[in-house]
N, C-alpha and C positions, 0 to 999 in steps of 0.2 A: 269300462262298461259304457256301455251305451245307456243312457237315460232316455227314457222319455221325456216328452216334452213337457207332459205334466210334473215329473217329479223333478223337474228344474225350478218350477216355481215357488217364489219366497213363502208361499203358507201351504207348500205340500205338506201333509202330515208325515212325521219322520218315526215317531215315537210308535212302537211297538211291528215296526217293520221286520225285525228280527225272527219273528215267528215264520217268516218265510224262507228262512235260512235252509231247510230241508226240501223246498219245491222242487219237483221235475224241471220247471224251466230254468236255466243259469239267468236269464236276466231278472228273473222273480228273485230268486237267492240273493243277486248281488245288491238287490235292495235293501238286505242286510248292514251293508256298508253305510246307508244312510240314517239309521238307526243309533242315535248316541248311546241308548241303553245296550246295543248290544254287547253279550256276555264276553269277556276276555275267552273261554274256552269256545266260543262260536266263531269268533273272529279269527282266533288260530286255526280253528278246524277249516275254514272257508280258505285260508291261505293255502291249501293242499287239495281243493277242489279242483276235478277235471277239465273245469272252463277257465283259460287263461284270464277273461274277464274278471273273471269273479274273484281268482287270485288274485289279481293286482288290484282291484278295486277294496278288498279287505286288507290288503298290504299298508294300506293309508289309513287305516281306521285306530283310532286315538286309543281306544281298548286294547289292543293288540298287545299281548302279553312281552315286555323287553326284553326277553331272552330270545322269543321269535322274532321280535322286530330286528334284533342285532343279526342273527342267522340270517334274515332277509336281504340286509347289506351286500350280501356276499352271494347271493343269488342272482346270475346272468341276468334270468328274467326279470326277476321283483324287483331288483335294485333301487331303478329309479322310484318305482311306487313307494318302496320304502323309505327312500331318504326323503321323500314328501311329506311322510308322516307327522304328524303335528306335536306327537310325544316323544319324538326323537330327542334325546338329551342334549345339551350342548357339546360334552366332550365327544361325543358322537358327531355331530354335527363338524365341530374343529376336525376331528380325524379325518373327516369326507373331505374338506376344503384341502388341507394338506397333502392327501395323498392325490386331488385332482384326477379321481377316476382309475387310479392306478391299484392294480390288488395290492393289499398291505397285508 
């Protein structure tokens, strides 16, 4: 996701950005990734967005449901983004380290 200079500022308001999840502009839809209140269903839906930047941004969202997050770890396009998701459990992280990028 390309962030505008404004969205990277420390005091940029993020609450409520999930309201833009259905916007026509993919850069605006991707703002939902910044909202800590983005609903799990919305995060999951946006991991299937037509825009690759939106998919990657939401693969990192901590509210992404665990089954979808686990699924994305095997997705060639989104595995790296999913692996950086802060909600990833310790067991999954250990598995990633043990596999060292190999398919398991």
